[in-house]
C-alpha positions as a Python dict, from the first residue, in 0.01 Angstrom:
ca = {
    (1, 'M'): (0, 0, 0),
    (2, 'H'): (37, -311, 218),
    (3, 'H'): (-169, -518, -26),
    (4, 'R'): (32, -403, -328),
    (5, 'T'): (358, -467, -145),
    (6, 'T'): (240, -819, -63),
    (7, 'T'): (157, -898, -425),
    (8, 'I'): (502, -778, -533),
    (9, 'A'): (654, -995, -262),
    (10, 'L'): (463, -1299, -388),
    (11, 'A'): (578, -1232, -744),
    (12, 'G'): (934, -1187, -627),
    (13, 'A'): (921, -1517, -442),
    (14, 'L'): (800, -1693, -758),
    (15, 'L'): (1062, -1521, -971),
    (16, 'A'): (1331, -1650, -737),
    (17, 'L'): (1250, -2016, -811),
    (18, 'T'): (1503, -2188, -1033),
    (19, 'V'): (1708, -2503, -1073),
    (20, 'T'): (2085, -2502, -1037),
    (21, 'A'): (2120, -2765, -1306),
    (22, 'C'): (1929, -2548, -1551),
    (23, 'S'): (2178, -2267, -1505),
    (24, 'S'): (2497, -2469, -1535),
    (25, 'S'): (2524, -2542, -1907),
    (26, 'S'): (2781, -2359, -2118),
    (27, 'G'): (2719, -2178, -2442),
    (28, 'H'): (3087, -2150, -2532),
    (29, 'T'): (3189, -2342, -2842),
    (30, 'G'): (3555, -2253, -2893),
    (31, 'P'): (3862, -2288, -2667),
    (32, 'G'): (3906, -1909, -2653),
    (33, 'A'): (3543, -1819, -2584),
    (34, 'A'): (3560, -1839, -2205),
    (35, 'A'): (3865, -1611, -2189),
    (36, 'A'): (3689, -1348, -2402),
    (37, 'E'): (3391, -1314, -2169),
    (38, 'P'): (3417, -1070, -1876),
    (39, 'A'): (3413, -1220, -1530),
    (40, 'P'): (3081, -1206, -1340),
    (41, 'L'): (3035, -896, -1126),
    (42, 'T'): (3034, -900, -748),
    (43, 'A'): (2732, -809, -536),
    (44, 'Q'): (2900, -477, -454),
    (45, 'Q'): (2948, -399, -822),
    (46, 'L'): (2585, -490, -894),
    (47, 'Q'): (2472, -261, -613),
    (48, 'Q'): (2627, 31, -800),
    (49, 'R'): (2417, -55, -1107),
    (50, 'L'): (2079, -52, -934),
    (51, 'L'): (1841, 235, -1004),
    (52, 'T'): (1816, 507, -739),
    (53, 'T'): (1543, 751, -642),
    (54, 'T'): (1755, 1032, -785),
    (55, 'E'): (1732, 870, -1128),
    (56, 'L'): (1369, 766, -1097),
    (57, 'G'): (1238, 1105, -985),
    (58, 'S'): (1080, 1281, -690),
    (59, 'D'): (765, 1063, -699),
    (60, 'Y'): (969, 758, -593),
    (61, 'V'): (1095, 669, -246),
    (62, 'Q'): (1309, 375, -137),
    (63, 'S'): (1100, 99, 18),
    (64, 'T'): (1183, -194, 241),
    (65, 'S'): (1265, -532, 94),
    (66, 'S'): (1003, -803, 54),
    (67, 'T'): (911, -983, 376),
    (68, 'V'): (776, -1288, 194),
    (69, 'R'): (1041, -1558, 161),
    (70, 'T'): (1041, -1836, -97),
    (71, 'G'): (1012, -2081, 190),
    (72, 'D'): (674, -1927, 280),
    (73, 'V'): (533, -1987, -67),
    (74, 'G'): (365, -2306, -186),
    (75, 'M'): (201, -2381, -518),
    (76, 'Q'): (-36, -2623, -688),
    (77, 'G'): (-131, -2680, -1049),
    (78, 'C'): (201, -2601, -1215),
    (79, 'P'): (426, -2909, -1229),
    (80, 'A'): (708, -2723, -1405),
    (81, 'L'): (733, -2455, -1136),
    (82, 'E'): (687, -2712, -860),
    (83, 'K'): (978, -2909, -1007),
    (84, 'L'): (1202, -2602, -1011),
    (85, 'A'): (1106, -2512, -656),
    (86, 'G'): (1167, -2865, -533),
    (87, 'A'): (1501, -2899, -706),
    (88, 'S'): (1627, -2564, -577),
    (89, 'G'): (1492, -2603, -226),
    (90, 'G'): (1329, -2263, -255),
    (91, 'K'): (1667, -2089, -288),
    (92, 'P'): (1712, -1773, -495),
    (93, 'L'): (1833, -1786, -853),
    (94, 'A'): (2154, -1985, -841),
    (95, 'F'): (2385, -1722, -983),
    (96, 'T'): (2717, -1585, -860),
    (97, 'A'): (2597, -1248, -730),
    (98, 'K'): (2272, -1060, -663),
    (99, 'A'): (2160, -709, -564),
    (100, 'T'): (1807, -580, -504),
    (101, 'A'): (1622, -253, -460),
    (102, 'G'): (1258, -164, -390),
    (103, 'F'): (1067, 156, -457),
    (104, 'A'): (724, 303, -386),
    (105, 'Y'): (576, 540, -643),
    (106, 'T'): (305, 792, -559),
    (107, 'G'): (92, 888, -857),
    (108, 'P'): (-261, 1002, -943),
    (109, 'D'): (-402, 656, -867),
    (110, 'G'): (-224, 612, -536),
    (111, 'V'): (87, 421, -438),
    (112, 'S'): (242, 153, -662),
    (113, 'V'): (549, -61, -603),
    (114, 'L'): (849, -138, -821),
    (115, 'S'): (1125, -385, -739),
    (116, 'E'): (1456, -443, -917),
    (117, 'E'): (1689, -743, -906),
    (118, 'L'): (2031, -766, -1069),
    (119, 'H'): (2208, -1100, -1107),
    (120, 'S'): (2551, -1176, -1248),
    (121, 'D'): (2714, -1494, -1375),
    (122, 'T'): (2845, -1622, -1706),
    (123, 'A'): (2622, -1536, -2000),
    (124, 'A'): (2549, -1907, -2056),
    (125, 'K'): (2434, -1965, -1697),
    (126, 'L'): (2217, -1654, -1692),
    (127, 'S'): (2062, -1750, -2026),
    (128, 'S'): (1979, -2110, -1938),
    (129, 'G'): (1859, -2036, -1585),
    (130, 'V'): (1623, -1752, -1673),
    (131, 'K'): (1496, -1935, -1982),
    (132, 'A'): (1409, -2237, -1767),
    (133, 'L'): (1216, -2016, -1528),
    (134, 'F'): (1012, -1830, -1789),
    (135, 'D'): (950, -2150, -1987),
    (136, 'A'): (803, -2295, -1667),
    (137, 'Y'): (577, -1992, -1630),
    (138, 'A'): (466, -2022, -1994),
    (139, 'S'): (367, -2385, -1938),
    (140, 'C'): (120, -2285, -1664),
    (141, 'P'): (-125, -2013, -1767),
    (142, 'S'): (-309, -2056, -1436),
    (143, 'F'): (-219, -2210, -1101),
    (144, 'Q'): (-265, -2158, -728),
    (145, 'M'): (-15, -2061, -465),
    (146, 'T'): (-24, -1986, -94),
    (147, 'A'): (145, -1719, 114),
    (148, 'G'): (131, -1863, 463),
    (149, 'S'): (-225, -1999, 478),
    (150, 'S'): (-387, -1763, 225),
    (151, 'P'): (-478, -1911, -117),
    (152, 'V'): (-395, -1698, -422),
    (153, 'Q'): (-491, -1766, -784),
    (154, 'I'): (-220, -1677, -1037),
    (155, 'T'): (-279, -1620, -1408),
    (156, 'I'): (19, -1572, -1639),
    (157, 'A'): (10, -1396, -1976),
    (158, 'K'): (319, -1387, -2194),
    (159, 'M'): (398, -1050, -2356),
    (160, 'T'): (621, -939, -2641),
    (161, 'P'): (943, -815, -2478),
    (162, 'A'): (1107, -484, -2557),
    (163, 'P'): (1410, -511, -2791),
    (164, 'L'): (1666, -446, -2519),
    (165, 'G'): (1985, -632, -2435),
    (166, 'D'): (2091, -978, -2551),
    (167, 'E'): (1784, -1173, -2432),
    (168, 'Q'): (1445, -1055, -2309),
    (169, 'Y'): (1140, -1200, -2132),
    (170, 'R'): (819, -1025, -2034),
    (171, 'Q'): (489, -1135, -1880),
    (172, 'T'): (199, -1016, -1670),
    (173, 'M'): (87, -1190, -1355),
    (174, 'T'): (-271, -1148, -1232),
    (175, 'I'): (-285, -1218, -859),
    (176, 'A'): (-639, -1283, -732),
    (177, 'T'): (-728, -1329, -365),
    (178, 'S'): (-1069, -1359, -201),
    (179, 'T'): (-1089, -981, -172),
    (180, 'S'): (-894, -826, -459),
    (181, 'T'): (-723, -869, -796),
    (182, 'T'): (-391, -708, -889),
    (183, 'V'): (-199, -715, -1218),
    (184, 'I'): (177, -678, -1217),
    (185, 'E'): (439, -705, -1487),
    (186, 'Q'): (768, -893, -1477),
    (187, 'A'): (1050, -826, -1723),
    (188, 'A'): (1395, -982, -1748),
    (189, 'V'): (1669, -857, -1978),
    (190, 'R'): (2023, -995, -2004),
    (191, 'V'): (2307, -760, -2092),
    (192, 'G'): (2623, -967, -2115),
    (193, 'T'): (2695, -1109, -1771),
    (194, 'V'): (2421, -911, -1594),
    (195, 'E'): (2050, -1001, -1572),
    (196, 'V'): (1808, -715, -1505),
    (197, 'M'): (1469, -806, -1354),
    (198, 'L'): (1192, -555, -1284),
    (199, 'T'): (863, -644, -1116),
    (200, 'G'): (577, -406, -1043),
    (201, 'A'): (293, -202, -1181),
    (202, 'P'): (293, -246, -1562),
    (203, 'G'): (329, 126, -1633),
    (204, 'L'): (627, 157, -1400),
    (205, 'V'): (806, -147, -1541),
    (206, 'E'): (759, -33, -1899),
    (207, 'K'): (875, 321, -1823),
    (208, 'Q'): (1182, 234, -1614),
    (209, 'L'): (1308, -81, -1789),
    (210, 'P'): (1515, 100, -2058),
    (211, 'Q'): (1688, 309, -1791),
    (212, 'A'): (1753, 3, -1573),
    (213, 'V'): (1906, -187, -1866),
    (214, 'Q'): (2121, 109, -1968),
    (215, 'K'): (2259, 152, -1617),
    (216, 'A'): (2323, -220, -1578),
    (217, 'R'): (2518, -210, -1905),
    (218, 'T'): (2729, 98, -1851),
    (219, 'A'): (2772, 175, -1480),
    (220, 'A'): (3123, 149, -1344),
}
């Protein structure tokens, strides 16, 4: 379980890289457009929209948050991601509010990990920021990163996203170390002023993404 948790932590650290400038453009075209859009949610409101073990089922338990920080992660061979990381100083996605949850799932093949992030800001900022991040991933099908002093080879494969929400992104990340190889899936779906991000075992992400999007859209 420790190894799988570490790979999720590495993926989460990469997913957190963004550039403030890339998430500051506006998509509003008319003078009344800004007034028509709901205000971004607070972190407390986002917390209420995270999935829970009650909704996921008895095979899931709450897990601790990632212990790998973006500041611990370095990378080589992907100029676009390096540029985002340098411009942001390794800070999380530069949006108004954020909430996170982590889960461990026990199944026939052992323990797998699923993590959820919710972000909120204007629709334009969410759209431009997340697009910049996934465009950077798409430009680098393979690169190397480090967690502390350990080298890790990363291979990215873009996937067709599920038709959920207003905008969708989906990819797999193969994380290869000197002793093991793990494949995880990352999905991001925007619903209005909320961005849903799931990272984890591909089967878990695919199964739980519709429920995560629905709760992010409708929870009070």
